[in-house]
C-alpha positions as CSV (number, residue, x, y, z in Angstrom):
1,X,-12.8,13.9,18.9
2,X,-13.8,14.4,15.3
3,X,-14.5,11.6,12.9
4,X,-11.3,12.3,10.9
5,X,-9.2,12.0,14.0
6,X,-10.7,8.6,14.9
7,X,-10.2,7.4,11.4
8,X,-6.7,8.7,11.4
9,X,-5.8,6.9,14.6
10,X,-7.4,3.7,13.5
11,X,-5.6,3.8,10.2
12,X,-2.3,4.4,11.9
13,X,-2.8,1.4,14.2
14,X,-3.7,-0.8,11.2
15,X,-0.6,0.4,9.4
16,X,1.5,-0.3,12.5
17,X,0.1,-3.8,12.8
18,X,0.6,-4.5,9.1
19,X,4.2,-3.3,9.2
20,X,4.9,-5.5,12.2
21,X,3.3,-8.5,10.6
22,X,5.3,-8.0,7.4
23,X,8.6,-7.6,9.3
24,X,7.9,-10.7,11.4
25,X,6.9,-12.7,8.3
26,X,10.0,-11.8,6.4
27,X,12.3,-12.5,9.4
28,X,10.6,-15.9,9.9
29,X,10.9,-16.9,6.2
30,X,14.5,-15.6,6.0
31,X,15.5,-17.8,8.9
32,X,13.4,-20.7,7.7
33,X,14.5,-20.7,4.1
34,X,18.0,-19.3,4.7
35,X,17.9,-17.2,1.6
36,X,17.7,-20.1,-0.8
37,X,16.8,-19.6,-4.5
38,X,13.2,-20.3,-4.0
39,X,12.8,-17.6,-1.3
40,X,14.8,-15.1,-3.3
41,X,12.6,-15.8,-6.3
42,X,9.5,-15.3,-4.1
43,X,10.8,-12.0,-2.9
44,X,11.6,-10.9,-6.5
45,X,8.1,-11.7,-7.7
46,X,6.6,-9.9,-4.7
47,X,8.7,-6.8,-5.6
48,X,7.6,-6.9,-9.2
49,X,3.9,-7.1,-8.0
50,X,4.6,-4.2,-5.6
51,X,6.0,-2.2,-8.5
52,X,2.7,-2.9,-10.5
53,X,0.8,-1.7,-7.5
54,X,2.8,1.6,-7.4
55,X,2.2,2.1,-11.1
56,X,-1.6,1.5,-10.5
57,X,-1.5,4.2,-7.7
58,X,0.3,6.7,-10.0
59,X,-2.0,6.0,-12.9
60,X,-5.2,6.3,-10.8
61,X,-3.9,9.5,-9.2
62,X,-3.1,11.0,-12.7
63,X,-6.5,9.9,-14.0
64,X,-8.3,11.5,-11.0
65,X,-6.4,14.7,-11.6
66,X,-7.3,14.7,-15.3
67,X,-11.0,14.0,-14.6
68,X,-11.0,16.6,-11.9
69,X,-9.6,19.2,-14.3
70,X,-12.0,18.3,-17.1
71,X,-15.0,17.9,-14.9
72,X,-14.3,21.0,-12.8
73,X,-14.1,23.2,-15.8
74,X,-13.8,26.8,-14.7
75,X,-15.2,26.1,-11.3
76,X,-12.9,25.7,-8.4
77,X,-12.9,22.3,-6.7
78,X,-12.5,22.5,-3.0
79,X,-10.9,19.5,-1.4
80,X,-10.6,18.9,2.4
81,X,-6.9,18.9,3.2
82,X,-7.2,16.4,6.1
83,X,-9.1,13.8,4.0
84,X,-6.7,14.2,1.1
85,X,-3.7,13.5,3.4
86,X,-5.5,10.5,4.9
87,X,-6.2,9.1,1.5
88,X,-2.6,9.5,0.4
89,X,-1.4,8.0,3.7
90,X,-3.7,5.0,3.3
91,X,-2.6,4.5,-0.3
92,X,1.1,4.6,0.6
93,X,0.8,2.6,3.8
94,X,-1.1,-0.2,2.2
95,X,2.2,-1.1,0.5
96,X,3.0,-3.4,3.5
97,X,-0.4,-5.1,3.2
98,X,0.1,-5.7,-0.5
99,X,3.7,-7.0,0.0
100,X,2.6,-9.3,2.8
101,X,-0.2,-10.7,0.6
102,X,2.1,-11.2,-2.3
103,X,4.7,-12.9,-0.3
104,X,2.2,-15.3,1.2
105,X,0.5,-16.0,-2.1
106,X,3.8,-16.7,-4.0
107,X,5.0,-18.8,-1.1
108,X,1.9,-21.0,-1.4
109,X,2.0,-21.3,-5.2
110,X,5.7,-22.0,-5.7
């Protein structure tokens, strides 16, 4: 097995665990708080934070593309397709981790 395959499998398992933890955490808090105003406020703040995270991902991707275009000049930049797909997968899959962190953080602070 190649290194990229091992990293891909490990990343997929981590994403699966994070998604499961997020789902269980939301279900537990939904039943515990019964959708009161405080819990709805926490979920709204977490959603706003998640939107900021998505804007950060888009801005960093755009910046990387601009820097790659300027830095590359007339030379052709060769990028490994598997690594690119893994990076995109990790960036998108980390959404659950960020949402779980934000929900727990706002739950403690409010």
